[in-house]
C-alpha positions, 0 to 999 in steps of 0.5 A: 714811420714816414719822413716828409719834407715841406716848404711853406713859401706862398702859404699862410698858416691856415693853408700850411696846417691844412696841408699837414692835416691832409697828409696826416702829419702831426709832428713837425720839426723845424730844421732851419739854421736860423728859425726866423722868417718874414712870414707871420706865424713861421718865425720863432721870434713871433711865437708859435704858429697859429 
């Protein structure tokens, strides 16, 4: 098993998913202390990504 880290700053949801797909990543764990963000699709308060 490989473990990767990734940031999403500057990416929209579509670009982020494309990056994950490109590298064959199919499981993502959110390890932020507070799962809130100002970018639509990247905040637990706004629901699932997509």
